[in-house]
C-alpha positions in Angstrom: 171.3 36.8 33.6 170.8 38.5 30.3 173.9 39.3 28.1 174.3 39.7 24.4 177.5 38.6 22.7 179.4 39.4 25.9 177.7 42.8 26.4 175.8 43.5 29.5 172.4 45.0 28.8 171.6 48.4 30.3 168.2 49.6 31.6 167.5 53.2 32.4 164.8 53.9 35.0 163.3 57.4 35.0 161.1 58.5 37.9 161.0 61.7 39.9 160.3 59.6 43.1 163.5 57.8 44.3 161.4 55.2 46.2 159.8 54.1 42.9 163.3 53.8 41.3 164.3 51.6 44.3 161.3 49.4 43.9 161.9 48.9 40.1 165.7 48.4 40.7 164.9 45.6 43.3 162.6 43.9 40.8 165.1 44.0 38.0 168.2 43.1 40.0 167.8 39.4 39.3 168.0 40.0 35.5 171.7 40.9 35.8 171.3 44.1 33.8 173.2 47.2 34.4 170.8 49.7 35.9 170.9 53.5 35.5 168.5 56.0 37.1 167.3 59.5 36.4 164.9 61.6 38.4 163.9 64.1 35.7 163.2 64.3 32.0 166.3 66.4 31.1 168.6 64.1 33.1 167.1 61.1 31.3 167.7 62.5 27.9 171.3 63.3 28.9 172.0 59.8 30.1 170.3 58.3 27.1 172.5 60.3 24.7 175.7 59.5 26.6 175.2 55.9 27.5 172.5 54.7 25.1 170.6 52.2 27.2 169.0 49.1 25.7 165.6 49.8 27.5 164.0 52.7 29.3 161.3 52.4 32.0 159.7 55.9 32.0 157.3 57.4 34.5 154.5 59.5 33.0 153.8 62.0 35.7 156.9 64.1 36.4 157.3 67.8 37.1 158.6 70.0 34.3 159.0 67.6 31.4 156.6 64.6 31.7 157.2 61.1 30.4 155.4 61.8 27.1 157.6 64.8 26.3 160.7 62.7 27.1 159.5 60.0 24.7 158.9 62.5 21.9 162.5 63.9 22.3 163.8 60.3 22.2 161.9 59.4 19.0 162.9 62.7 17.3 166.6 61.7 17.8 167.7 59.2 15.1 170.4 57.9 17.4 167.9 57.1 20.2 164.7 56.5 18.3 164.9 52.7 18.4 165.3 52.4 22.1 162.1 50.8 23.4 160.2 52.8 26.1 158.0 51.2 28.7 155.7 53.7 30.3 155.0 53.4 34.1 151.6 54.9 34.9 148.7 54.7 37.4 146.2 56.1 35.0 144.4 54.0 32.4 143.9 56.9 30.1 147.7 57.4 29.8 148.1 54.1 28.0 146.7 55.2 24.6 148.7 58.5 24.8 151.8 56.5 25.6 151.4 54.3 22.5 150.7 57.4 20.4 154.0 59.1 21.3 156.0 55.9 20.5 155.9 53.8 23.7 156.5 50.1 23.2 154.6 48.9 26.3 153.3 50.0 29.7 153.5 49.0 33.3 150.6 49.9 35.7 151.0 51.3 39.1 151.1 50.0 41.9 154.1 48.0 40.7 153.6 44.3 40.3 156.9 42.4 40.2 155.6 39.6 37.9 154.2 42.1 35.4 157.4 44.2 35.4 159.6 41.2 34.8 157.4 39.8 32.0 157.2 43.1 30.1 160.9 43.9 30.6 162.0 40.4 29.5 159.7 40.7 26.4 161.4 44.0 25.3 164.9 42.7 26.1 164.2 39.6 24.0 163.4 41.9 21.1 166.6 43.9 21.7 168.6 40.7 21.8 167.1 39.5 18.5 167.8 42.9 16.9 171.4 42.9 18.0 171.9 39.3 16.9 170.2 40.2 13.6 172.6 43.2 13.1 175.6 41.1 14.0 174.4 38.3 11.6 174.0 40.8 8.8 177.5 42.1 9.3 178.9 38.6 9.5 177.1 37.6 6.3 178.4 40.6 4.4 182.0 39.8 5.5 181.7 36.2 4.6 180.2 36.9 1.2 183.2 39.1 0.4 185.7 36.6 1.7 184.3 33.5 0.0 183.4 34.8 -3.4 186.3 32.7 -4.7 185.0 29.7 -2.8 181.4 30.1 -3.8 180.7 26.4 -4.4 182.0 25.2 -1.0 180.4 28.1 0.8 177.0 27.8 -0.8 175.6 25.3 1.6 176.7 27.1 4.7 175.4 30.4 3.3 172.0 28.9 2.8 171.9 27.8 6.4 172.8 31.2 7.6 170.2 32.9 5.4 167.6 30.5 6.8 168.7 31.6 10.3 168.3 35.2 9.3 164.9 34.6 7.9 163.8 32.8 11.1 165.0 35.7 13.2 163.2 38.2 11.0 160.0 36.2 11.2 160.4 35.9 15.0 161.0 39.6 15.3 158.0 40.4 13.2 155.9 38.0 15.3 157.0 39.8 18.5 156.1 43.1 17.0 152.6 42.1 15.9 151.5 39.8 18.7 150.5 40.1 22.3 152.9 38.2 24.5 150.3 37.1 27.0 147.6 35.7 24.7 149.7 35.1 21.5 147.0 36.8 19.6 147.5 39.9 17.3 148.1 43.1 19.2 146.7 46.6 18.9 149.3 47.7 16.4 148.5 44.7 14.1 144.8 45.5 14.5 145.4 49.1 13.5 147.2 48.0 10.3 144.6 45.4 9.4 141.7 47.8 9.9 143.4 50.6 8.0 144.0 48.3 5.0 140.3 47.2 5.2 139.0 50.8 5.4 141.0 51.6 2.3 139.4 48.7 0.4 136.0 49.7 1.6 136.6 53.1 0.0 137.5 51.5 -3.3 134.9 48.8 -3.6 131.8 47.4 -2.0 133.0 45.4 1.0 130.8 44.4 3.9 132.5 43.8 7.3 131.7 44.2 11.0 133.9 45.1 14.0 133.3 43.6 17.4 134.8 45.0 20.6 134.6 42.3 23.4 135.1 43.5 27.0 135.4 41.0 29.8 133.0 42.2 32.5 134.7 40.7 35.6 138.4 40.6 34.7 139.3 43.0 37.4 137.7 40.7 40.0 139.9 37.8 39.0 143.0 40.0 38.6 142.7 41.6 42.0 141.6 38.6 44.1 143.9 36.0 42.5 146.8 38.1 41.2 148.2 39.1 37.8 149.4 35.6 37.0 145.8 34.4 37.3 144.7 37.4 35.3 147.2 36.5 32.5 146.0 32.9 32.5 142.4 34.0 32.2 143.3 36.2 29.2 145.0 33.3 27.5 142.0 31.0 28.1 139.5 33.6 27.2 141.4 34.3 23.9 141.3 30.6 23.1 137.6 30.5 23.9 136.7 33.4 21.7 138.9 32.1 18.9 137.0 28.9 18.9 133.9 30.8 17.9 135.6 32.4 14.9 136.5 31.3 11.4 140.0 31.3 9.9 139.1 34.4 7.9 138.2 36.4 11.0 140.9 38.7 12.4 141.2 38.4 16.2 143.4 40.7 18.4 143.8 41.8 22.0 143.3 45.6 22.1 144.7 45.9 25.6 143.7 45.3 29.2 140.6 43.1 29.2 139.4 44.1 25.7 139.6 42.1 22.5 138.5 42.9 18.9 137.2 40.8 16.0 137.1 42.0 12.4 134.8 39.8 10.3 134.5 40.4 6.6 131.6 39.5 4.3 129.3 40.1 7.2 126.1 42.2 7.5 124.9 43.8 10.8 122.7 40.7 11.4 125.7 38.5 10.8 127.8 40.5 13.3 125.0 40.3 15.9 124.8 36.5 15.3 128.6 36.2 15.7 128.4 38.2 19.0 125.7 35.8 20.2 127.9 32.8 19.3 130.7 34.2 21.3 128.4 34.7 24.2 127.3 31.1 23.9 130.9 29.9 24.2 131.5 32.2 27.2 128.4 31.0 29.0 129.7 27.4 28.9 133.1 28.5 30.3 134.3 28.4 33.9 137.7 29.8 35.0 139.3 27.8 37.8 142.2 29.0 39.9 143.4 27.5 43.2 140.0 26.0 44.0 138.2 29.2 43.1 135.7 29.0 40.2 134.6 32.1 38.2 131.8 32.3 35.7 132.4 35.1 33.3 130.5 37.4 31.0 131.4 39.9 28.3 129.9 43.1 26.9 130.1 43.1 23.1 129.9 46.2 20.8 129.1 45.6 17.2 129.9 48.2 14.5 129.2 47.9 10.8 132.2 49.1 8.8 131.1 51.6 6.2 132.6 54.3 3.9 132.0 57.1 6.4 134.6 55.5 8.7 137.9 56.8 7.6 140.3 55.8 10.4 141.0 53.2 13.0 140.7 55.8 15.8 137.2 56.7 14.5 136.2 53.1 14.5 137.5 52.6 18.0 135.6 55.6 19.2 132.3 54.3 17.8 133.0 50.9 19.3 133.7 52.5 22.7 130.4 54.3 22.6 128.5 51.1 21.8 130.4 49.3 24.5 129.4 52.0 26.9 125.7 51.4 26.1 126.2 47.6 26.4 127.8 48.1 29.9 124.9 50.3 30.9 122.3 47.7 29.8 123.8 45.1 32.2 126.3 42.3 32.5 126.8 40.3 29.3 124.9 42.6 26.9 125.4 43.1 23.1 124.9 46.5 21.6 124.9 47.4 17.9 126.3 50.9 17.2 123.5 53.3 16.3 124.7 56.8 15.1 121.2 58.3 15.8 121.3 57.2 19.4 124.8 58.4 19.9 124.0 61.8 18.4 121.2 62.3 21.0 122.7 60.5 23.9 124.6 62.7 26.4 127.4 60.1 26.6 128.5 61.0 23.1 129.1 64.5 24.3 131.1 63.2 27.2 133.3 61.2 24.8 134.0 64.3 22.8 134.8 66.2 26.1 138.3 64.7 26.0 139.3 66.9 23.1 137.2 69.9 24.3 139.0 69.8 27.7 142.5 69.2 26.3 142.0 72.1 23.9 140.6 74.3 26.6 143.7 73.8 28.9 146.1 74.1 26.0 144.6 77.1 24.4 143.5 79.0 27.6 139.8 78.8 27.1 138.9 78.5 30.8 137.5 81.6 32.6 137.3 82.5 36.3 134.1 84.0 37.4 133.1 85.0 40.9 129.9 85.1 43.0 129.7 87.2 46.2 128.5 85.8 49.5 126.0 87.7 51.5 126.2 87.8 55.4 122.9 86.6 56.8 123.5 86.3 60.6 124.5 89.3 62.8 127.8 87.6 63.7 128.8 87.1 60.1 128.6 90.9 59.5 130.3 92.0 62.7 133.2 94.4 62.3 134.3 96.0 59.0 132.6 94.3 56.1 135.0 92.0 54.2 134.5 90.6 50.8 133.7 86.9 50.5 133.7 85.4 47.0 133.5 82.0 45.5 135.4 81.5 42.3 133.5 79.6 39.6 135.0 77.9 36.5 133.6 78.6 33.1 134.7 77.1 29.8 134.6 79.0 26.5 133.4 76.7 23.7 134.2 78.3 20.3 132.1 75.7 18.5 129.0 76.5 20.5 130.1 80.1 20.8 129.1 80.3 24.4 130.4 79.8 28.0 129.8 76.4 29.4 128.8 75.9 33.1 130.7 73.6 35.5 127.8 71.1 35.5 128.5 70.4 31.9 132.3 69.8 32.0 133.3 68.8 35.6 132.1 65.2 35.4 133.8 64.6 32.1 137.0 66.2 33.5 137.0 63.8 36.4 136.4 60.9 34.0 139.4 61.8 31.8 141.6 62.6 34.9 141.8 66.3 33.9 140.0 67.7 37.0 143.3 68.3 38.8 144.6 70.3 35.9 141.5 72.5 36.0 141.7 72.8 39.8 145.4 73.9 39.5 144.5 76.4 36.8 141.8 77.9 39.0 144.1 78.1 42.0 146.8 79.7 39.9 144.4 82.3 38.4 142.9 83.2 41.9 146.3 83.6 43.5 147.6 85.7 40.6 144.5 87.9 40.8 145.0 88.5 44.5 148.6 89.2 43.9 147.6 92.1 41.7 145.6 93.9 44.4 147.8 93.8 47.6 146.1 97.0 48.8 142.8 95.1 49.1 144.0 92.1 51.1 142.9 93.6 54.5 139.4 94.0 53.1 139.0 90.5 51.6 137.6 87.9 53.9 138.1 84.9 51.7 138.4 83.6 48.1 136.7 80.2 48.0 138.1 77.8 45.4 136.4 74.4 44.6 138.7 71.4 44.9 137.8 67.9 43.8 138.4 65.0 46.1 140.4 63.6 43.3 142.8 66.5 43.3 143.8 66.2 47.0 145.2 62.8 46.2 148.0 64.6 44.2 151.0 64.5 46.6 152.5 67.6 44.9 149.4 69.9 45.1 150.1 71.3 48.6 153.6 72.4 47.6 152.2 73.9 44.4 149.8 76.0 46.4 152.5 77.1 48.8 154.8 78.1 45.9 152.1 80.1 44.3 151.3 82.0 47.5 155.0 82.8 47.9 155.5 83.8 44.3 152.6 86.3 44.3 153.1 87.4 47.9 149.5 86.4 48.9 148.7 85.5 52.5 147.2 82.1 52.8 144.3 83.3 55.0 142.6 84.7 51.9 142.1 81.2 50.4 139.3 78.8 51.4 139.2 75.5 49.6 135.8 74.0 49.2 136.3 70.2 48.8 133.6 68.8 46.7 132.3 65.2 47.0 131.8 64.2 43.4 134.1 61.3 44.3 134.9 59.8 47.7 137.9 60.8 49.6 139.7 57.5 49.5 142.5 58.1 51.9 141.5 60.2 54.9 145.0 60.2 56.4 146.5 61.6 53.2 143.6 64.1 52.9 144.1 65.2 56.5 147.9 65.7 55.9 147.2 67.7 52.8 144.7 70.0 54.6 147.0 70.5 57.6 149.9 71.5 55.3 147.8 74.3 53.9 146.2 75.2 57.2 149.7 75.8 58.5 149.9 78.5 55.8 146.6 80.1 56.9 144.3 78.5 54.3 140.9 77.3 55.4 138.7 74.5 54.2 134.9 74.1 53.7 133.0 70.9 53.2 131.0 71.6 50.0 127.7 69.9 49.1 127.1 69.0 52.7 124.3 66.5 53.2 124.4 64.8 49.8 127.9 63.5 49.5 129.5 60.0 50.0 130.2 60.4 53.7 129.7 64.0 54.7 129.2 63.5 58.4 132.2 61.1 58.7 134.4 63.6 56.9 133.2 66.4 59.1 134.3 64.5 62.2 137.6 63.2 60.9 139.0 66.0 58.8 139.8 69.6 59.9 137.1 71.5 58.1 136.6 75.2 59.1 133.0 75.6 57.7 130.1 73.8 56.2 128.4 74.6 52.9 124.9 73.1 52.6 124.1 71.5 49.2 121.9 73.8 47.1 119.5 70.9 46.3 118.1 71.4 49.8 118.2 75.2 49.8 116.8 76.0 46.4 113.2 75.0 47.2 113.1 74.9 51.0 110.3 77.5 50.9 108.0 75.0 49.2 109.5 71.6 50.3 109.1 70.9 54.1 111.5 67.9 53.9 114.3 70.1 52.5 113.5 72.8 55.0 113.9 70.3 57.8 117.2 69.1 56.4 118.5 72.7 56.3 117.4 73.3 59.8 119.1 70.1 61.0 122.4 71.0 59.2 122.3 74.5 60.7 121.9 73.1 64.1 124.8 70.7 63.5 127.0 73.7 62.5 126.1 75.5 65.7 127.0 72.4 67.8 130.3 72.0 66.0 130.9 75.8 66.2 131.5 76.0 62.5 130.1 78.8 60.2 127.4 77.6 57.8 127.0 78.7 54.2 123.8 78.1 52.1 124.2 78.1 48.4 121.6 78.4 45.6 119.6 81.1 47.4 117.4 82.3 44.5 114.6 84.4 46.2 114.1 86.6 49.2 111.7 84.3 50.9 114.4 81.6 51.1 116.9 84.2 52.3 114.5 85.2 55.2 114.1 81.6 56.2 117.9 81.1 56.3 118.2 84.2 58.4 115.6 82.9 60.9 117.6 79.6 61.1 120.8 81.5 62.0 122.7 80.6 58.8 125.8 82.7 58.6 126.2 83.3 54.9 124.1 83.0 51.8 125.1 82.6 48.1 123.0 82.7 45.0 121.2 84.7 42.4 119.1 86.4 45.0 122.2 88.3 46.0 124.5 88.4 43.0 124.9 87.1 39.5 128.5 85.7 38.8 130.8 87.9 36.9 134.3 87.4 35.3 136.8 88.3 38.0 139.3 91.1 37.3 141.3 93.5 39.6 138.9 96.4 38.5 135.9 94.4 39.5 137.3 93.7 43.0 138.1 97.3 43.5 134.6 98.4 42.3 132.9 95.9 44.7 134.9 97.1 47.7 134.3 100.8 46.7 130.5 100.1 46.8 130.9 98.2 50.1 132.9 101.1 51.6 130.1 103.5 50.6 127.4 101.3 52.1 129.5 100.9 55.3 129.9 104.7 55.6 126.2 105.3 55.1 125.4 102.7 57.8 127.9 104.3 60.2 126.5 107.8 59.6 122.9 106.5 60.2 124.0 104.9 63.4 
């Protein structure tokens, strides 16, 4: 049980999901702390101001005010700024943002009780030391005033207390600059050391190298043997790497399974030699845990520190790029950072996409274009002609002064976990546009919106769509979500539930990129899709590629057997369109029929006005 000078420590748990609060409360119950809970950012700030907890466990993803915004408010308040905040997150990319806004530590989801207890105890120990230090300072000041007349007798006791104070200050400084798992320097200490070194490099000729060491199979150990084994591996690995270094080298754990070495008075060749020496130590190492034996390897990035590097973040970005190339070269590789290769390698652009996409979402640089679908089969065109459109995302890049296509930014968006934000933006724009043209609803067949398999994992997305439809008074039947398979649908039960919630509102679903995804045929059987969209890679050249033509024929036949409409995309010439008609494909989409345009209410009205004229002419001819 943890108390300080008779005061029971208070922990505030902030999460919009009560079940998560219950899990964390159960884990922390044995610590004897007083637990408070808040299910929203504003409520958390209110409780913090009124009760001033000793520690806050703060969920990142919350509606309205997310965890990062709550932390910023806390750090802006002088009375609350020194309360340590531990972020609780399921996304690896949230960790660096959490530290940037003032977080003291992080806990990964799903919750691991041992990890939670270790990190909470670490922060509470710091709080205990801080409180004891304040109390000791106050006590010292009182005793100095009381014993001025008895200075000779009090001198010895005073020296003892000052030594205690120094010890506590040293201990507190140690906790602030060292990783509690490996007892090595932490990321904050590394940042300070590198910043000081970069300043010296600017003033005088100083040669140094930076090594980023990434354990290749840490996740295997952590997930098969548990986080206790993972922590033990980190400790042993840190000792192993430390044995290859000199006393003048600065060694730190960056976070997760990454370590960094700063070695001064080293050339590039010296840095590469040091990396090989570290590899030699690792090659001789075996990690044993409960009769299991693991042989490890590490990817090492080497960056020469020069005057054109002006910040720790810039150096880490360069090291990350080199580490990416090392990983790509295979297990246990060493890669020296090469600015020329990074300038021409497409990965460099993908690294920069993080800022491009953040700015695009924040500064409203996304655009919604649309491409019309053309009825090919007689059944598709039966009855009054209705407008079928697929919405297409575009991104305005002011640096390049042009619109970027989805093929350029969708993959980076998925990598940086921003694809759901883009999907939500597209859904919001499409529903808002339809809400502006209620008089056209009866003449619109469907608005197709691409949806990543990643997005349907978001438990709040279905309600978000339902709220948008209600807000703009748009019938659900107008929306068709095309689920793309850039990543596998990991939870079919959850995906099915998500789809059924929106189907109950009238929305429809199409399986996009059919034939080339992770498990297209399995998804088609197990999930309630309404239509099939054949991947354009088979359609585009089916007039010249017999294999692709056969694939399209087979998928068209499958659609007929399942009684599901079939759409073919990337139709780029009339010959392909004729072949699709002969196969009984229901709808075609591509540049042979229509070039995408930015969607506006005026454009929708003009399309339907033209269609109405065509329909009238056809009726008159009949």
